[in-house]
DOLUMTOR-10086 format. One line per field, with one value per residue (C-alpha): z, x, y. Coordinates in steps of 0.02 Angstrom, whole numbers, plus 50000, padded with zeros to 5 digits. Last residue first. Layout:
# residues N
up Z, ...
east X, ...
north Y, ...
# end
This chain:
# residues 644
up 57157, 57037, 56920, 56737, 56608, 56733, 56641, 56575, 56451, 56321, 56195, 56042, 56101, 56247, 56386, 56472, 56646, 56741, 56605, 56734, 56649, 56643, 56695, 56517, 56349, 56380, 56223, 56166, 55988, 55937, 55777, 55768, 55612, 55528, 55534, 55618, 55731, 55908, 55982, 56141, 56277, 56404, 56501, 56566, 56736, 56819, 56715, 56774, 56854, 57031, 57080, 57105, 57215, 57192, 57270, 57159, 57218, 57074, 57078, 56933, 56879, 56786, 56808, 56695, 56708, 56614, 56485, 56410, 56263, 56082, 55982, 55860, 55687, 55587, 55446, 55417, 55262, 55275, 55182, 55086, 55036, 54919, 54872, 54719, 54691, 54545, 54480, 54351, 54340, 54263, 54177, 54144, 54258, 54289, 54461, 54554, 54737, 54817, 54966, 55125, 55207, 55295, 55361, 55471, 55608, 55762, 55740, 55554, 55585, 55433, 55397, 55344, 55193, 55100, 54912, 54796, 54611, 54526, 54400, 54503, 54644, 54794, 54979, 55118, 55308, 55334, 55475, 55549, 55623, 55448, 55398, 55216, 55064, 54955, 54805, 54617, 54473, 54294, 54125, 54008, 54024, 54029, 53850, 53774, 53854, 53852, 54043, 54119, 54296, 54357, 54535, 54547, 54697, 54861, 54819, 54970, 54987, 55172, 55216, 55237, 55413, 55362, 55189, 55055, 54977, 54871, 54837, 54724, 54737, 54606, 54468, 54305, 54377, 54270, 54250, 54211, 54028, 53975, 53967, 53794, 53647, 53475, 53337, 53172, 53013, 52847, 52667, 52496, 52357, 52220, 52057, 51941, 51758, 51690, 51510, 51472, 51590, 51759, 51856, 51995, 52163, 52283, 52454, 52523, 52707, 52807, 52993, 53121, 53310, 53330, 53488, 53615, 53510, 53532, 53402, 53408, 53255, 53112, 53133, 52998, 52823, 52729, 52547, 52403, 52221, 52210, 52353, 52537, 52519, 52683, 52692, 52846, 52949, 53058, 52922, 52800, 52610, 52576, 52429, 52293, 52145, 52007, 51862, 51741, 51613, 51624, 51538, 51507, 51590, 51719, 51860, 52033, 52200, 52364, 52530, 52705, 52849, 53024, 53088, 53241, 53213, 53341, 53479, 53488, 53641, 53539, 53482, 53296, 53186, 52997, 52879, 52690, 52705, 52889, 53056, 52997, 53120, 53037, 52874, 52702, 52559, 52371, 52244, 52055, 51942, 51791, 51624, 51449, 51297, 51266, 51200, 51307, 51242, 51361, 51350, 51434, 51466, 51489, 51567, 51515, 51595, 51529, 51556, 51446, 51410, 51441, 51547, 51489, 51558, 51458, 51500, 51370, 51343, 51283, 51231, 51221, 51150, 51213, 51120, 51172, 51024, 50950, 50849, 50759, 50884, 50868, 50825, 50878, 51055, 51185, 51304, 51421, 51477, 51500, 51398, 51264, 51231, 51162, 51021, 50996, 50852, 50734, 50870, 50884, 50700, 50714, 50854, 51023, 51065, 50988, 51139, 51117, 51192, 51356, 51415, 51588, 51654, 51803, 51723, 51652, 51827, 51969, 51986, 52078, 51918, 51935, 51801, 51772, 51645, 51616, 51553, 51426, 51391, 51341, 51174, 51072, 51155, 51212, 51110, 51111, 51299, 51397, 51517, 51572, 51657, 51694, 51713, 51787, 51911, 51983, 51837, 51876, 51778, 51781, 51920, 51897, 51792, 51896, 52007, 52081, 52271, 52345, 52489, 52588, 52691, 52828, 52872, 53055, 53143, 53309, 53447, 53569, 53745, 53760, 53573, 53449, 53324, 53290, 53120, 53129, 52966, 52967, 52870, 52786, 52671, 52523, 52408, 52527, 52488, 52302, 52292, 52336, 52384, 52369, 52521, 52615, 52510, 52558, 52597, 52567, 52650, 52600, 52748, 52788, 52924, 52807, 52715, 52684, 52800, 52720, 52802, 52733, 52818, 52814, 52735, 52736, 52854, 52985, 53139, 53091, 53046, 53121, 53035, 53141, 53085, 53165, 53139, 53195, 53202, 53391, 53407, 53262, 53312, 53183, 53216, 53053, 53063, 52890, 52860, 52717, 52564, 52527, 52395, 52345, 52362, 52287, 52401, 52396, 52231, 52130, 52024, 52134, 52100, 52230, 52235, 52336, 52412, 52523, 52677, 52782, 52646, 52640, 52803, 52956, 53103, 53239, 53285, 53456, 53514, 53579, 53487, 53581, 53511, 53548, 53581, 53539, 53608, 53528, 53641, 53572, 53686, 53760, 53676, 53776, 53841, 54017, 53995, 53844, 53796, 53622, 53602, 53448, 53421, 53349, 53321, 53351, 53284, 53271, 53122, 53106, 52994, 52947, 53060, 53089, 53045, 53126, 53280, 53312, 53433, 53524, 53519, 53594, 53691, 53837, 53880, 54033, 54010, 54117, 53967, 53919, 53778, 53667, 53561, 53407, 53323, 53270, 53135, 53035, 52871, 52925, 52936, 53106, 53224, 53377, 53546, 53678, 53849, 53982, 54111, 54205, 54343, 54387, 54426, 54615, 54623, 54542, 54381, 54361, 54431, 54327, 54168, 54233, 54064, 54155, 54265, 54132, 54006, 54124, 54046, 53944, 54017, 53916, 53855, 53717, 53768, 53747, 53587, 53565, 53714, 53760, 53776, 53804, 53752, 53795, 53711, 53823, 53746, 53860, 54016, 53948, 53879, 54044, 54142, 54020, 54027, 54218, 54223, 54095, 54192, 54352, 54263, 54185, 54353, 54432, 54291, 54306, 54488, 54622, 54738, 54895, 54956, 55137, 55169, 55325
east 53133, 53278, 53180, 53219, 53361, 53485, 53628, 53805, 53858, 53978, 53942, 53922, 53828, 53742, 53744, 53595, 53571, 53435, 53405, 53380, 53512, 53636, 53791, 53857, 53896, 53845, 53877, 53992, 54040, 54209, 54273, 54461, 54460, 54346, 54484, 54643, 54704, 54766, 54594, 54523, 54394, 54296, 54139, 54039, 53952, 53783, 53654, 53472, 53455, 53383, 53201, 53210, 53363, 53518, 53685, 53805, 53962, 54077, 54187, 54306, 54363, 54469, 54562, 54565, 54379, 54400, 54541, 54472, 54564, 54511, 54598, 54736, 54765, 54629, 54744, 54807, 54896, 55080, 55124, 55289, 55365, 55516, 55619, 55733, 55921, 56042, 56205, 56345, 56491, 56656, 56667, 56495, 56402, 56253, 56199, 56033, 56001, 55831, 55786, 55690, 55521, 55425, 55249, 55144, 55266, 55240, 55052, 55080, 55183, 55283, 55348, 55530, 55639, 55502, 55508, 55563, 55589, 55714, 55793, 55951, 55840, 55783, 55770, 55651, 55636, 55726, 55854, 55864, 56021, 56096, 55956, 55920, 55982, 55913, 56020, 55986, 56102, 56083, 56152, 56151, 56335, 56379, 56319, 56234, 56182, 55997, 55982, 55812, 55745, 55598, 55562, 55437, 55328, 55301, 55320, 55319, 55496, 55463, 55289, 55144, 55091, 55064, 55010, 55087, 55051, 55178, 55229, 55377, 55446, 55545, 55465, 55523, 55698, 55841, 56013, 56148, 56202, 56384, 56442, 56518, 56434, 56507, 56443, 56426, 56482, 56406, 56468, 56409, 56530, 56455, 56551, 56535, 56555, 56559, 56504, 56616, 56755, 56785, 56775, 56653, 56680, 56535, 56560, 56390, 56359, 56237, 56257, 56212, 56190, 56085, 56025, 56089, 56246, 56288, 56399, 56513, 56534, 56661, 56747, 56879, 56883, 57048, 57079, 57197, 57168, 57345, 57310, 57268, 57087, 56990, 56818, 56713, 56591, 56440, 56356, 56343, 56357, 56545, 56625, 56751, 56827, 56919, 57032, 57046, 56918, 56995, 57149, 57168, 57068, 57153, 57036, 57086, 57028, 57114, 57023, 57096, 56972, 56921, 57044, 56985, 56944, 56802, 56837, 56773, 56667, 56535, 56671, 56694, 56669, 56676, 56559, 56589, 56639, 56653, 56696, 56837, 56927, 57047, 56952, 57035, 56926, 56958, 56856, 56862, 56823, 56706, 56778, 56763, 56808, 56627, 56584, 56477, 56330, 56300, 56123, 56106, 55920, 55873, 55706, 55572, 55413, 55238, 55074, 54921, 54798, 54680, 54744, 54799, 54976, 55139, 55306, 55435, 55591, 55759, 55868, 56056, 56173, 56343, 56465, 56595, 56673, 56630, 56485, 56339, 56203, 56069, 55894, 55750, 55819, 55682, 55624, 55478, 55375, 55219, 55094, 55202, 55304, 55467, 55569, 55753, 55880, 55777, 55749, 55938, 55953, 55808, 55896, 55809, 55776, 55601, 55560, 55523, 55355, 55283, 55103, 55039, 54860, 54851, 54745, 54633, 54578, 54664, 54822, 54979, 55066, 55203, 55333, 55405, 55533, 55571, 55748, 55840, 55680, 55704, 55633, 55773, 55908, 56068, 56221, 56301, 56299, 56197, 56236, 56096, 56119, 55957, 55949, 55804, 55763, 55597, 55511, 55376, 55214, 55153, 55038, 54907, 54779, 54633, 54545, 54375, 54378, 54224, 54133, 54011, 53888, 53782, 53634, 53582, 53426, 53407, 53285, 53304, 53233, 53186, 53155, 53268, 53290, 53455, 53519, 53685, 53782, 53897, 54059, 54145, 54291, 54354, 54506, 54647, 54831, 54824, 54658, 54741, 54618, 54633, 54588, 54434, 54302, 54126, 53988, 53820, 53657, 53520, 53406, 53222, 53119, 52986, 53108, 53291, 53442, 53610, 53715, 53887, 53971, 54160, 54279, 54467, 54478, 54612, 54499, 54396, 54217, 54047, 53963, 53833, 53664, 53526, 53341, 53198, 53045, 53025, 53062, 52957, 52806, 52731, 52829, 52858, 53049, 53126, 53311, 53404, 53466, 53651, 53735, 53917, 54030, 54197, 54278, 54457, 54508, 54440, 54568, 54566, 54380, 54244, 54100, 53942, 53857, 53705, 53642, 53484, 53380, 53252, 53326, 53214, 53219, 53130, 52949, 52864, 52924, 52756, 52650, 52517, 52341, 52261, 52073, 51972, 51795, 51662, 51512, 51334, 51200, 51024, 50917, 50759, 50711, 50781, 50917, 51020, 51202, 51261, 51444, 51546, 51713, 51867, 52024, 52205, 52382, 52470, 52584, 52763, 52727, 52548, 52408, 52288, 52391, 52553, 52455, 52396, 52248, 52200, 52010, 51854, 51943, 51849, 51762, 51650, 51497, 51367, 51285, 51453, 51556, 51650, 51802, 51888, 51719, 51746, 51864, 51851, 51836, 51672, 51590, 51519, 51386, 51356, 51417, 51280, 51283, 51146, 51090, 50932, 51031, 51116, 50946, 50949, 51119, 51056, 51144, 51274, 51423, 51367, 51427, 51602, 51664, 51791, 51659, 51533, 51669, 51758, 51923, 52026, 51991, 52067, 51931, 52036, 52218, 52340, 52445, 52437, 52447, 52293, 52271, 52110, 52043, 51869, 51757, 51649, 51483, 51382, 51422, 51358, 51199, 51167, 51180, 51067, 50940, 50937, 50910, 50770, 50678, 50683, 50612, 50471, 50423, 50415, 50305, 50188, 50154, 50202, 50071, 50123, 49998, 49991, 49915, 49816
north 49393, 49433, 49543, 49517, 49531, 49595, 49678, 49649, 49787, 49718, 49859, 49746, 49590, 49681, 49551, 49470, 49398, 49306, 49179, 49042, 48935, 49076, 48980, 48962, 49042, 49223, 49326, 49467, 49516, 49587, 49675, 49642, 49532, 49658, 49790, 49736, 49592, 49619, 49583, 49665, 49630, 49733, 49678, 49826, 49808, 49775, 49870, 49844, 50015, 50024, 50004, 49816, 49832, 49726, 49756, 49659, 49571, 49517, 49364, 49333, 49162, 49201, 49364, 49520, 49558, 49666, 49658, 49500, 49420, 49399, 49263, 49314, 49238, 49326, 49378, 49555, 49621, 49667, 49827, 49830, 49998, 49999, 50152, 50157, 50158, 50177, 50103, 50115, 49991, 50046, 49928, 49857, 49739, 49852, 49904, 49904, 49949, 49923, 50030, 49995, 50025, 49887, 49918, 49801, 49755, 49643, 49621, 49596, 49440, 49384, 49208, 49205, 49240, 49333, 49367, 49509, 49472, 49590, 49470, 49452, 49391, 49493, 49444, 49493, 49480, 49646, 49651, 49824, 49901, 49917, 50034, 49998, 49903, 49763, 49713, 49694, 49646, 49711, 49659, 49811, 49856, 49671, 49654, 49805, 49970, 50015, 49992, 49955, 49933, 49830, 49774, 49631, 49592, 49498, 49313, 49191, 49121, 49082, 49018, 49139, 49194, 49376, 49427, 49538, 49708, 49803, 49983, 50028, 50205, 50304, 50203, 50119, 50110, 50175, 50096, 50227, 50241, 50254, 50072, 50083, 49994, 49970, 50085, 49992, 50079, 50027, 50030, 50088, 50131, 50240, 50261, 50409, 50450, 50626, 50648, 50730, 50681, 50756, 50593, 50557, 50469, 50444, 50365, 50315, 50280, 50175, 50209, 50077, 50091, 50249, 50337, 50210, 50193, 50378, 50462, 50614, 50724, 50735, 50567, 50532, 50454, 50466, 50505, 50461, 50513, 50583, 50703, 50672, 50732, 50723, 50639, 50681, 50578, 50618, 50723, 50577, 50576, 50565, 50653, 50612, 50706, 50611, 50654, 50507, 50564, 50737, 50672, 50485, 50347, 50236, 50285, 50218, 50288, 50240, 50267, 50242, 50215, 50270, 50401, 50499, 50682, 50688, 50563, 50384, 50345, 50256, 50138, 50109, 49955, 49940, 49845, 49830, 49646, 49599, 49676, 49789, 49902, 50026, 50007, 49994, 50059, 50037, 50136, 50112, 50261, 50241, 50193, 50272, 50164, 50112, 50285, 50397, 50499, 50642, 50708, 50877, 50905, 51088, 51133, 51258, 51323, 51347, 51437, 51416, 51558, 51475, 51332, 51161, 51168, 51174, 51092, 51148, 51042, 51108, 50961, 50988, 50857, 50804, 50694, 50566, 50473, 50304, 50371, 50292, 50339, 50207, 50263, 50374, 50388, 50406, 50544, 50507, 50658, 50549, 50650, 50731, 50574, 50646, 50564, 50601, 50604, 50711, 50841, 50863, 50910, 51031, 51123, 51140, 51323, 51307, 51201, 51016, 50976, 50907, 50911, 50957, 50951, 51070, 51206, 51071, 51027, 51118, 51224, 51168, 51112, 50982, 50943, 50771, 50715, 50532, 50505, 50395, 50301, 50118, 50062, 50145, 50040, 50127, 50072, 50244, 50231, 50352, 50494, 50610, 50778, 50871, 51060, 51159, 51024, 50958, 51043, 51171, 51190, 51369, 51429, 51564, 51470, 51526, 51399, 51433, 51442, 51359, 51443, 51336, 51438, 51360, 51470, 51466, 51528, 51618, 51654, 51797, 51788, 51971, 51969, 52055, 51913, 51823, 51765, 51670, 51656, 51506, 51479, 51330, 51373, 51270, 51277, 51319, 51349, 51306, 51396, 51560, 51695, 51884, 51988, 52047, 51958, 52011, 51886, 51970, 52006, 52130, 52153, 52135, 52218, 52288, 52400, 52368, 52364, 52325, 52187, 52142, 51994, 51981, 51858, 51828, 51677, 51706, 51709, 51559, 51595, 51639, 51786, 51878, 51944, 52046, 52017, 52131, 52019, 52020, 52206, 52267, 52165, 52048, 51887, 51794, 51810, 51801, 51767, 51849, 51757, 51780, 51887, 51868, 52019, 52070, 52199, 52137, 52060, 51915, 51822, 51667, 51655, 51658, 51536, 51512, 51360, 51376, 51286, 51271, 51352, 51493, 51560, 51563, 51684, 51589, 51624, 51629, 51800, 51861, 51990, 52086, 52081, 52250, 52241, 52398, 52395, 52506, 52521, 52529, 52604, 52588, 52457, 52418, 52246, 52264, 52387, 52342, 52376, 52325, 52279, 52317, 52233, 52314, 52205, 52247, 52224, 52390, 52373, 52310, 52160, 52119, 52059, 51915, 51762, 51822, 51878, 51700, 51694, 51533, 51526, 51606, 51743, 51820, 51987, 52004, 52114, 52026, 51946, 51875, 51948, 51823, 51857, 51784, 51775, 51955, 51890, 52053, 51959, 51878, 52049, 52091, 52020, 52128, 52068, 52075, 52156, 52160, 52291, 52240, 52155, 52317, 52398, 52367, 52449, 52608, 52645, 52781, 52682, 52533, 52616, 52645, 52575, 52465, 52383, 52333, 52294, 52173, 52120, 51996, 51822, 51680, 51563, 51486, 51472, 51616, 51610, 51800, 51915, 52019, 52207, 52304, 52474, 52542, 52671, 52790, 52849, 52734, 52837, 53006, 52926, 52839, 53002, 53093, 52952, 52954, 53143, 53135, 52999, 53103, 53255, 53153, 53080, 53254, 53319, 53169, 53213, 53093, 53026, 52940, 52813, 52758, 52589, 52548
# end
């Protein structure tokens, strides 16, 4: 029997109105979601049905009637980035790139519209706002990897050269915010100027902190590091080459301000009397030097000389028709190619000498003469010791015959005795091991005009004195040798050196040590150690003694070093039993089948070392019935089976 419940139409209408009001209130809620860019297609974003609380107002049995559909939008809005399932779950449809979708430093989001249906009837449209969160996936990038800029030597502090700024394509402020650091050497006079501009960009510049000098350094290599503000910051690098542009700030400089040149009145016109040289530290045209007669040079003098403006060579224009001594002054300008040009001046004193003038003659008498122009001294010679007598002869008249002399070495001194006589003495001590030969010049110059000079070259050889102790190459010499070798077996080589000459550098070696011990070794005069008898490692494996070396100088000098000889083992000892210690050996054994199989432990020893002393045990006879076995390494003798 069926029971029928009748509901009036007014009650049904009231119930329907309540449900519609509840649904209308729920469907008016907008939702907001966040998703990171660069996530794979199909990434889950959220559950619209659950997050909108819509299902809370619908009976559980009616949940299946609620469906969701994404509405089609304009192509420009890229709504196809997302997909809404029938059950209201929101997914991405492709990998999203915030830098493609959005502009710098703005909220990056997309609005999608979702229609909600119940059964076949339309109920509500939800607006879903999806924020696309930027990730730090872009490096700051400069337009170029490197750039070249220039500063001039004339630039002062504060001059700036612009640099391109780096661009980071990330859209969020933090990830695209770029900071800059200048990498340079500590003493390089540059700083980085950074001025913030709009849209995350900056105005960059290299600022000069002090004037530059191209002659000291003409090129600088710097790096500008651009780093973004991400949690794991990324960075880009701009290499900056700075070239210093030359300014004509250095005049040409002669090697001397005054040049003295003496020529004969028969000097040939094709041979230069002097070659002038001036150096300019500038670069390019600023360093190109030309030579000209200065306005200070008289016109009459200019007519007698010719100057090559490129090479600086000075020539006579013709023969000087004079038998007397004369002096002419040439003022030479060296001018560079700068704009404006810089110049410097030098004076050339040209002394034209008649054939009647004579240079001084030098005679030297050595205390100890080895050969022509070579004297000998001992390295032990004292300061002030007499070495040679010098006599200078100049038969010219007047100032032409007055002579001054000097010696050119700091170890020796020339003393004037008067009347053009001198003596050479020691000024400083000498050491033959440091230097054996000294080349010396004795220069004598008269006071004539022009002055003539004579240079006498000679050598002094330092003779050796035994003043250096022999030195071993090591404090301790370590050698390995073998036992059982025949006498005279080589052990090793001892090396000592002595820089003295002759007997002072000739060495003799001896072995020394504890007098109570007799060492089975001998050493030759050349330092070779060998055995004098066969060695037995089992008696002694380490020998320690000293080697004594002395030179054969007078007095003799000596030194000592330590020697350690280790004797290497040979397999020259047979193993011997320590248990049983008698042969034959009788052993009574009480056997029981239930007892342990071990009988006893065989012990043996070997006086050799290492692998030569490793032992292995085996039964070699009397075990025909295979009743016994022995552990090859432990020596344990055991029953190998039951006895009966």
